[in-house]
C-alpha positions in Angstrom: 16.5 -10.4 5.6 14.6 -10.9 8.9 11.0 -11.6 9.9 10.6 -9.0 12.6 7.0 -9.9 13.4 5.7 -13.4 12.6 2.1 -12.5 13.2 0.6 -14.6 10.4 -1.6 -11.9 8.9 -4.2 -13.1 6.5 -3.6 -10.2 4.2 -0.9 -7.9 5.6 -1.0 -4.6 3.6 -0.4 -0.9 3.6 2.9 -0.5 5.5 3.8 3.1 6.2 6.6 4.6 8.1 5.3 7.4 10.4 8.3 9.6 11.0 6.7 11.6 13.9 6.4 8.3 15.8 9.5 6.5 14.5 7.2 3.6 13.9 5.7 1.5 11.2 1.9 1.0 10.8 0.2 -1.6 8.6 -3.0 -3.5 8.3 -4.4 -7.0 8.1 -7.2 -6.4 5.7 -9.0 -9.8 6.1 -8.2 -9.9 9.7 -9.8 -6.5 10.3 -6.8 -5.3 12.4 -4.3 -2.5 12.5 -0.7 -3.1 13.7 2.1 -0.8 14.9 5.7 -1.6 15.5 8.5 0.5 17.0 11.5 -1.5 15.6 14.1 0.0 17.8 12.2 -0.7 21.1 10.7 -3.8 19.5 7.3 -2.7 20.8 4.4 -4.1 19.0 0.7 -3.2 19.4 -2.5 -4.4 17.6 -6.1 -3.5 17.7 -9.3 -4.4 15.9 -11.0 -2.3 13.2 -14.8 -2.4 12.6 -14.4 -3.5 9.0 -11.8 -4.6 6.4 -9.1 -2.0 6.4 -6.9 -1.3 3.4 -4.7 1.5 4.6 -3.8 3.8 7.5 -2.0 7.0 6.7 -0.9 10.0 8.9 -2.7 13.3 8.6 -1.3 16.7 9.4 -3.6 17.2 12.4 -1.7 14.5 14.3 -4.3 11.8 13.6 -4.7 9.1 10.9 -7.0 8.5 8.0 -8.1 4.9 7.5 -9.6 3.4 4.4 -12.2 0.8 5.2 -15.0 -0.9 3.5 -17.6 1.9 3.4 -15.4 4.9 3.3 -12.6 7.1 4.8 -12.5 7.2 8.6 -10.6 9.3 11.0 -8.6 7.3 13.6 -7.8 9.0 16.9 -4.4 7.6 17.7 -4.9 8.2 21.5 -8.1 6.2 21.8 -8.0 4.0 18.7 -11.5 5.2 18.0 -12.9 5.5 14.5 -15.3 8.2 13.1 -16.6 8.3 9.5 -15.1 11.1 7.5 -16.5 10.4 4.0 -18.6 7.6 2.7 -17.2 6.1 -0.5 -19.0 4.1 -3.2 -22.1 3.5 -1.1 -23.8 2.4 -4.4 -21.3 -0.4 -4.7 -21.4 -2.3 -1.4 -19.4 -5.2 -2.7 -16.4 -2.9 -3.1 -13.9 -2.1 -0.4 -10.9 0.3 -0.2 -7.5 -1.1 -0.8 -4.1 0.6 -1.2 -3.3 4.3 -0.9 -0.5 6.9 -0.7 0.0 10.6 0.1 1.6 12.5 -2.8 4.3 15.2 -2.4 1.6 17.9 -2.3 -0.2 16.3 0.7 -3.1 14.9 -1.2 -4.5 11.4 -0.4 -4.8 9.0 -3.4 -6.5 5.6 -2.9 -8.1 2.8 -4.8 -11.2 0.7 -4.4 -11.8 -2.9 -5.6 -14.3 -5.7 -5.8 -14.0 -7.7 -2.6 -14.8 -10.8 -4.7 -11.9 -9.9 -7.1 -14.0 -10.6 -10.2 -15.9 -7.4 -11.2 -14.1 -4.4 -12.8 -15.6 -2.0 -10.3 -12.3 -0.8 -8.8 -11.4 2.8 -9.2 -8.6 5.2 -8.2 -9.5 8.4 -6.4 -7.8 11.6 -5.1 -9.2 13.4 -2.1 -9.4 17.0 -3.3 -9.0 20.2 -1.4 -12.8 20.6 -1.0 -13.1 17.1 0.6 -14.6 15.4 -2.4 -13.0 12.1 -3.5 -13.0 12.3 -7.3 -12.2 9.3 -9.5 -8.9 9.3 -11.4 -7.3 6.7 -13.7 -8.5 3.3 -14.8 -11.1 0.8 -13.5 -10.2 -2.8 -12.8 -10.8 -5.7 -10.4 -7.9 -5.1 -8.0 -6.3 -1.6 -7.7 -2.9 -1.2 -6.0 -1.0 2.0 -5.4 -0.7 4.5 -6.7 2.9 5.6 -6.1 4.6 8.8 -7.3 8.0 9.8 -8.7 10.1 12.0 -6.3 8.8 15.2 -8.0 5.2 14.0 -8.0 4.9 14.4 -11.8 4.6 10.7 -12.6 2.0 8.4 -11.0 2.3 4.6 -11.1 -1.1 2.8 -11.0 -1.3 -1.0 -10.6 -3.9 -3.3 -12.3 -3.0 -6.4 -10.3 -5.0 -9.1 -12.1 -3.9 -7.9 -15.5 -0.3 -7.9 -14.2 0.2 -4.3 -15.5 1.6 -1.2 -14.0 0.6 2.0 -15.8 2.4 5.4 -15.7 0.7 8.7 -16.1 1.8 12.3 -16.1 0.3 14.3 -13.2 -0.4 18.0 -13.4 -0.7 20.6 -10.6 -4.5 19.8 -10.2 -4.0 16.1 -9.9 -5.2 15.4 -13.4 -3.8 12.4 -15.3 -2.6 12.3 -18.9 -0.3 10.4 -21.3 -1.1 6.9 -20.1 1.6 4.4 -21.0 2.5 0.9 -19.9 5.4 1.1 -17.4 5.8 -2.7 -16.7 4.0 -5.9 -17.4 4.8 -8.8 -15.1 5.5 -11.9 -17.1 3.3 -15.0 -16.7 4.4 -17.2 -13.8 6.2 -14.4 -11.9 3.3 -13.5 -9.7 1.0 -10.5 -9.6 2.1 -6.9 -9.0 0.9 -5.7 -5.7 1.7 -2.5 -3.8 4.3 -0.1 -5.4 6.8 2.2 -3.6 9.4 4.6 -4.8 13.0 5.4 -3.7 14.9 8.7 -4.0 16.3 7.7 -7.3 12.9 7.4 -8.8 13.1 3.6 -9.0 9.8 1.7 -8.4 9.7 -1.2 -6.0 6.8 -3.7 -6.5 5.7 -6.5 -4.2 4.9 -9.7 -6.1 1.9 -11.6 -4.8 2.4 -15.3 -5.5 5.9 -14.3 -6.8 8.2 -14.9 -3.8 10.0 -11.6 -4.3 10.0 -7.8 -4.6 11.4 -6.2 -7.7 13.0 -2.8 -8.3 12.5 -1.1 -11.7 14.3 1.9 -13.1 12.2 4.9 -14.3 12.5 3.6 -17.9 10.9 0.3 -16.8 14.1 -1.8 -16.8 14.3 -4.5 -14.0 17.4 -3.7 -12.0 17.1 -5.8 -8.8 15.1 -8.6 -7.3 14.9 -9.5 -3.6 13.8 -13.1 -2.8 11.6 -14.0 0.1 10.9 -17.2 2.0 7.1 -16.7 1.5 5.1 -16.4 -1.6 2.8 -13.5 -1.1 4.6 -10.2 -0.8 2.2 -7.3 -0.8 4.0 -4.0 -0.3 7.2 -2.2 0.9 7.7 0.8 3.0 11.0 2.5 3.7 11.8 3.6 7.2 14.3 4.0 10.0 16.4 7.1 10.6 18.0 6.8 7.2 15.0 5.4 5.3 17.2 2.5 4.2 15.3 -0.2 6.0 12.6 -1.8 3.8 9.7 -3.2 5.6 7.5 -5.7 3.7 4.1 -7.0 4.5 3.0 -10.5 3.4 -0.1 -12.6 3.3 -1.1 -16.1 4.5 -4.5 -16.1 2.8 -5.3 -18.7 0.1 -2.5 -21.0 1.3 -3.5 -24.5 2.1 -2.2 -26.6 5.0 0.7 -27.9 2.9 1.8 -24.5 1.8 1.5 -23.0 5.3 3.7 -25.8 6.6 6.3 -25.0 3.9 5.9 -21.2 4.6 5.7 -20.9 8.4 6.4 -17.2 8.2 3.7 -16.4 5.7 1.8 -13.3 6.8 4.8 -12.0 8.7 6.4 -8.6 8.6 9.9 -8.7 7.1 12.7 -6.2 6.9 15.9 -5.8 5.0 18.5 -3.1 4.2 18.7 -1.2 0.9 21.4 0.9 -0.6 19.2 3.7 -1.9 16.8 5.4 0.7 13.1 5.5 0.1 11.2 8.7 -0.3 10.2 10.4 2.8 6.5 9.9 3.7 4.0 12.8 3.5 1.1 13.6 5.7 -2.4 14.2 4.4 -3.1 17.9 4.3 -6.2 18.4 2.2 -9.8 17.3 2.7 -9.4 16.4 6.3 
């Protein structure tokens, strides 16, 4: 395992491998920044966002869609300029957008959460074909994910503070059914953060305050654990030419001076190799 960018992000999140650029994008939510790294050329760039930014995902028009406090924004990759696409939850100004993913059909799914992490005002949404973000799934304090099985028929939704990951069946219209508990993280092992899925349908979960990421089989059995030298692992993305490089974002927030001294790489971007490739990423095709 290597720390390929020791940038000390307060809340590194949302890593995504953008195949058309052969680069990884991610955010620092609390630092209000976006970051991009070309790992082959070791070229790193960063720029400021106008608000807390939970995710940045590629769209089929060659641009990006960014989830910020206040709504979905279009990011012009040439100018790094932002323009509002859709306002989200204007009636709940204490909420912000958090994690997100593009499903195999090209639809954007994302979650909101209470920025104070106390109120159960978080909700999951899908951006539908008509440009309306409609709520799906459960409400909770901190949403993470979702992630989807390789065929897109199972969605994994994370209720972080409850330490539960829920699975749902997903139909052709993006409707959810058959809710069941996929995994519950045991007390003392940290909190489940962002989920990712590999080509075998195994679910990888970053553990916040857990010093590790875990890999679960489709039946919920724990099959692998990768330890980290820092406590707060937020999410994995699979990239590189073979999608067998795992990139992991981490967070330095909420660590006191003693903890930061013991974890000098907290908030850094890490990478390690995996045996099973991750799923290929998808571009947003609807509602943009």
